[in-house]
C-alpha positions in Angstrom: 10.4 -21.9 -3.2 8.9 -22.6 -6.5 5.4 -21.6 -7.7 3.0 -24.8 -8.2 0.4 -23.2 -10.3 0.6 -21.1 -13.1 0.3 -17.3 -12.1 -2.6 -15.2 -13.9 -0.7 -12.6 -15.7 2.1 -15.1 -16.7 1.9 -13.8 -20.5 1.4 -10.2 -19.7 3.7 -7.1 -20.8 4.0 -4.3 -18.5 6.0 -1.5 -19.2 6.2 0.6 -16.0 7.4 4.7 -16.6 7.4 4.7 -13.1 9.5 6.1 -10.5 9.7 6.7 -6.3 6.5 4.3 -4.7 3.3 4.3 -6.1 3.7 3.2 -9.9 6.6 0.6 -8.8 4.3 -1.0 -6.0 1.1 -1.7 -8.8 4.2 -2.9 -11.1 5.5 -5.0 -8.0 1.9 -6.6 -7.7 1.3 -7.7 -11.4 5.2 -9.0 -11.5 3.9 -10.7 -8.2 0.9 -11.9 -10.6 3.7 -13.6 -13.4 3.2 -10.4 -15.5 6.9 -9.6 -17.0 7.4 -6.1 -16.1 10.0 -4.1 -17.9 10.7 -0.9 -15.3 12.1 2.0 -17.8 14.4 4.2 -15.8 16.3 7.3 -16.9 20.1 7.0 -16.9 20.3 8.2 -13.4 18.1 5.8 -12.1 14.6 5.5 -10.2 15.4 8.1 -7.3 14.4 5.5 -4.7 17.3 3.9 -5.5 19.1 6.4 -3.0 16.2 6.9 0.0 18.7 5.3 2.2 20.1 4.6 4.3 19.9 1.3 5.0 20.6 0.1 1.7 21.2 -3.5 0.6 22.8 -5.1 -2.8 23.3 -1.7 -4.4 20.2 0.2 -3.4 18.3 1.2 -0.8 16.3 -1.1 1.5 13.2 1.0 0.1 13.9 0.4 -3.4 14.3 -3.5 -2.8 11.1 -3.9 -1.7 9.1 -2.3 -4.4 11.0 -3.2 -7.5 11.4 -7.4 -7.3 10.5 -9.4 -10.2 11.0 -6.8 -12.8 13.7 -5.8 -15.2 15.0 -2.8 -15.6 15.8 -1.3 -19.0 17.6 2.6 -19.4 16.4 5.0 -21.5 16.9 8.7 -22.0 13.8 9.7 -23.7 15.1 12.9 -25.1 17.3 11.0 -27.4 15.6 9.8 -30.4 17.1 6.7 -30.8 16.1 5.9 -27.0 12.5 6.6 -27.4 12.2 5.3 -30.7 13.1 1.7 -29.1 10.7 2.8 -25.9 7.7 2.6 -28.4 9.1 -0.3 -31.2 8.9 -2.3 -27.2 5.1 -0.8 -26.5 3.9 -1.3 -30.1 5.3 -4.9 -30.6 5.5 -6.3 -26.8 3.3 -4.1 -24.3 0.0 -5.4 -23.0 0.1 -2.5 -20.3 1.6 0.6 -20.1 1.8 1.9 -16.6 3.1 5.7 -15.7 3.5 8.2 -12.8 5.7 10.5 -14.2 5.1 14.6 -14.0 1.7 15.9 -15.3 1.9 16.8 -18.8 5.0 15.0 -18.8 3.7 12.1 -21.1 1.7 14.4 -23.3 5.3 16.3 -24.0 6.6 13.6 -25.2 3.8 11.6 -27.0 3.9 9.0 -24.5 0.3 9.6 -23.6 -2.6 7.2 -23.8 -4.7 8.7 -26.8 -1.4 8.4 -29.0 -0.4 5.0 -28.2 -3.5 3.7 -27.9 -4.5 5.0 -31.6 -1.9 2.9 -32.7 -2.8 0.2 -30.4 -6.5 -0.2 -29.4 -5.7 -3.5 -27.2 -2.8 -1.3 -24.9 -4.3 -0.8 -21.4 -2.9 2.2 -20.3 -3.0 3.6 -16.4 -2.5 7.3 -15.0 -1.1 7.5 -11.3 -1.1 10.9 -11.1 -1.4 13.2 -8.1 -4.4 15.2 -7.5 -6.2 13.4 -11.1 -7.0 14.6 -14.5 -9.2 17.3 -13.9 -9.6 20.5 -11.5 -7.5 23.4 -10.5 -4.9 20.8 -9.2 -4.6 18.8 -12.2 -0.9 20.1 -13.0 0.8 20.2 -10.1 2.7 17.2 -8.4 2.0 15.6 -5.1 3.8 12.9 -2.5 2.0 11.0 0.1 2.3 13.2 2.8 1.0 16.3 0.9 -1.9 14.2 0.0 -2.0 12.7 3.6 -2.2 16.7 4.5 -4.8 17.7 2.1 -7.3 15.1 2.3 -7.7 15.3 5.5 -6.0 12.2 7.0 -3.6 14.1 9.0 -6.4 16.2 10.8 -7.5 12.8 12.8 -4.5 11.1 13.4 -2.2 11.7 16.3 -3.5 12.5 20.1 -6.0 15.6 20.9 -4.6 18.8 21.0 -1.4 17.5 19.1 0.4 18.6 16.2 -0.4 17.3 12.5 1.0 13.4 12.1 1.7 11.9 9.1 0.4 8.0 9.4 4.2 5.9 9.0 3.8 3.7 5.9 2.8 5.2 2.5 -0.7 4.2 2.6 -1.7 7.0 0.0 0.9 5.7 -2.4 0.7 2.2 -1.9 -2.9 2.3 -1.9 -2.7 3.7 -5.0 -0.4 1.5 -6.7 -3.2 -1.2 -5.3 -6.0 0.7 -7.4 -3.6 1.1 -10.3 -3.5 -2.7 -9.9 -7.1 -3.1 -9.5 -8.0 -1.2 -12.6 -5.3 -2.7 -14.9 -6.7 -6.4 -13.8 -10.0 -5.0 -14.8 -9.5 -3.9 -18.0 -7.4 -7.0 -18.9 -10.2 -9.1 -17.9 -12.7 -7.0 -20.3 -9.9 -7.1 -23.1 -10.4 -10.9 -23.5 -14.2 -10.6 -24.0 -13.6 -7.7 -26.4 -10.3 -7.1 -27.6 -10.1 -3.9 -26.5 -8.0 -2.3 -24.4 -8.7 1.1 -22.1 -7.8 3.8 -19.7 -7.5 3.5 -16.0 -6.8 6.9 -14.1 -5.8 6.6 -10.5 -4.7 9.7 -8.3 -2.8 10.5 -5.0 -5.9 12.7 -3.8 -8.9 10.1 -4.8 -6.8 7.3 -3.1 -6.6 9.9 0.2 -10.1 10.9 0.0 -11.1 7.1 -0.3 -9.3 6.8 3.2 -11.1 9.0 4.6 -14.5 7.5 3.4 -16.1 7.0 7.1 -15.0 10.2 8.4 -16.5 11.9 5.4 -19.8 9.8 6.2 -19.6 11.1 10.0 -19.2 14.8 9.1 -21.8 14.9 6.5 -24.2 13.8 9.1 -23.4 15.3 11.8 -22.1 18.3 10.2 -19.2 18.0 13.3 -15.7 17.5 12.6 -14.2 14.6 13.2 -10.8 15.2 15.4 -7.6 13.1 16.5 -8.3 10.1 18.9 -5.2 9.0 19.2 -5.1 5.0 18.7 -9.0 5.1 19.3 -12.1 5.1 16.9 -14.5 7.9 16.3 -18.1 6.5 17.1 -17.0 3.1 19.1 -15.9 3.1 22.5 -14.2 1.5 24.2 -11.5 0.7 21.3 -8.1 2.4 22.1 -4.6 1.4 22.9 -3.8 1.3 26.9 -0.1 1.5 28.6 0.0 -2.1 30.7 2.5 -3.1 33.1 5.2 -3.8 30.3 3.6 -2.4 27.2 0.8 -1.6 25.1 -2.6 -3.3 24.4 -5.1 -2.8 21.8 -8.5 -3.4 23.1 -11.5 -3.5 20.8 -14.8 -3.9 22.8 -16.8 -2.7 19.8 -20.2 -3.9 21.2 -22.5 -4.0 24.3 -22.1 -7.6 24.9 -18.0 -7.3 24.2 -17.9 -4.6 27.3 -19.7 -6.6 29.3 -17.2 -9.0 29.0 -14.5 -6.6 29.2 -15.9 -5.1 32.3 -16.2 -8.7 34.0 -12.4 -9.7 32.9 -11.1 -6.0 34.7 -13.5 -7.2 37.9 -16.0 -4.4 37.5 -19.0 -6.1 36.0 -20.7 -3.1 37.4 -19.6 -1.0 34.5 -21.7 -2.8 32.1 -25.3 -1.9 34.4 -24.1 2.1 34.7 -26.5 4.4 32.6 -23.2 6.1 31.5 -22.1 3.1 29.7 -25.3 1.0 28.9 -24.6 1.3 25.1 -22.1 2.4 22.8 -23.7 5.9 22.0 -23.5 6.6 25.5 -19.7 5.2 26.0 -19.4 7.4 22.9 -21.0 10.5 25.0 -19.4 9.6 28.3 -15.8 8.4 26.8 -13.5 10.5 28.8 -15.1 9.0 31.9 -15.1 5.6 31.1 -11.3 5.6 29.9 -10.6 7.6 33.1 -11.8 4.0 34.8 -10.2 1.6 32.2 -7.0 2.9 32.3 -5.7 2.5 35.9 -6.7 -1.1 35.6 -4.2 -2.4 32.5 -1.6 -0.9 34.5 -1.7 -3.7 36.7 -0.5 -6.6 34.4 1.6 -7.3 31.6 0.3 -7.7 27.9 1.0 -11.4 28.1 -1.7 -11.4 30.7 -3.9 -9.3 29.7 -4.1 -10.9 26.5 -4.4 -14.3 28.2 -7.2 -13.1 30.2 -9.3 -11.0 27.5 -8.6 -14.3 24.8 -10.1 -16.4 27.4 -13.2 -14.0 27.7 -13.3 -13.7 23.8 -12.6 -9.9 24.1 -10.7 -8.9 20.9 -6.9 -7.6 21.7 -3.3 -7.2 19.9 -0.3 -6.2 21.7 1.3 -2.9 19.7 4.5 -4.4 18.2 7.2 -3.3 16.5 8.5 -4.6 13.4 10.6 -7.1 14.7 8.1 -8.0 17.1 5.9 -8.5 13.5 8.1 -10.5 11.9 9.1 -12.7 14.3 5.7 -13.4 15.8 4.5 -17.1 15.0 1.9 -15.8 13.0 3.7 -14.2 10.6 5.9 -17.3 10.1 2.9 -19.6 9.9 1.5 -17.6 6.7 5.1 -17.7 5.4 4.2 -13.7 4.8 7.9 -13.1 4.8 9.5 -14.8 2.0 13.1 -15.1 0.5 13.7 -13.7 -2.5 16.4 -15.2 -5.0 19.1 -13.0 -5.5 18.2 -10.7 -2.3 20.4 -10.4 0.7 17.2 -10.0 2.7 13.7 -11.8 2.9 10.6 -9.2 1.7 7.2 -9.0 2.5 5.7 -11.2 -0.4 1.9 -10.6 -1.8 -0.7 -10.3 0.7 -3.1 -12.8 -0.8 -3.2 -16.6 -1.8 -4.6 -18.1 -4.8 -5.5 -21.3 -4.7 -4.0 -21.4 -1.7 -0.7 -20.8 -2.8 0.7 -17.2 -2.4 2.5 -15.9 -5.5 6.1 -16.4 -4.8 8.8 -13.5 -5.9 10.6 -14.6 -9.0 14.1 -12.6 -8.4 15.4 -9.4 -6.5 14.9 -6.3 -7.9 17.0 -5.4 -11.0 20.4 -3.9 -11.5 19.8 -0.3 -13.3 20.0 -1.0 -16.9 20.3 -5.1 -16.6 18.4 -5.1 -19.6 21.0 -2.8 -21.4 23.8 -5.1 -20.5 22.3 -8.1 -21.6 21.0 -7.0 -25.1 24.5 -5.3 -25.4 26.4 -8.8 -24.7 23.8 -10.6 -27.1 25.0 -8.0 -30.0 28.3 -8.7 -29.0 27.7 -12.5 -29.6 25.6 -12.4 -32.2 28.1 -9.6 -34.9 30.2 -11.8 -37.3 
């Protein structure tokens, strides 16, 4: 598969001083949008290369999913020659520097935004930190599960009365990568008009806190702490998963009309006239009673049977699928979301957007460690008299 339209970042060079998930995911977004992303790695490589099993094509599947369409350059930044090489690369070619090194490390190495932008004002520099650049925790490192805990996410995930549960996908890391990419693209757009680059600051904690936007508003409005709702949603009832004869099905009857339709499908139209369930605030107040009525009904038929009935009635629903089911579903296939990647033994989930009706095509698999160093060594041998 080839890209028909030119990608918007085709002339942009990004130097990624990134590791683990957040900055690499941001770099991969930029790479999928056409940027040349040079991933600078320590001699041992990004730790994520070893986050397995499973491994595929010489590195962990996790690493492969976060680093496609990049090039790898190994540099020991404590070595003066490597340090000079990196600075020359930035000064001569880079449009963007993206980093998620430990707090204070770029300042110690003189690779911080102030130092680099004093030499190159057109540079867009992105700090992707843990707790942000100010405050009592600014110097602490952070990771996705820590931020899910610290931000309050874990306080609202799981079943009522249950132990704290982490959201499975790395939503804080990957969300921070998305915010970083958005900030970088925004400053690149501004640079087109002014010629000046700028500084983007993103942090895991700020991203995690932003995921709590609705919960924070509910608490500030009511003074009541939100709790765990299992598969449900605070403030909307009925809006959750039910066990069926062969699986689990989420039904989102988020307004009075949808609840009326749901009650009719379940052969209990009288529920829509019950004062306890007459409107959403009443249903929220009497959620336990309503769910006690709904749950036995759904056990009577299978996911497919209920889906057919609810679809016909216009009530939104979806089966709880596993990864295999999602990947194999005709909807996933129709969208072309899972894409072959040149050089990779497995396909990957592509960028979840289309530009002019076309999904950006991954240009290559994740890089071998130090492949740019190897290429440079070959070039040096072939050009030396």
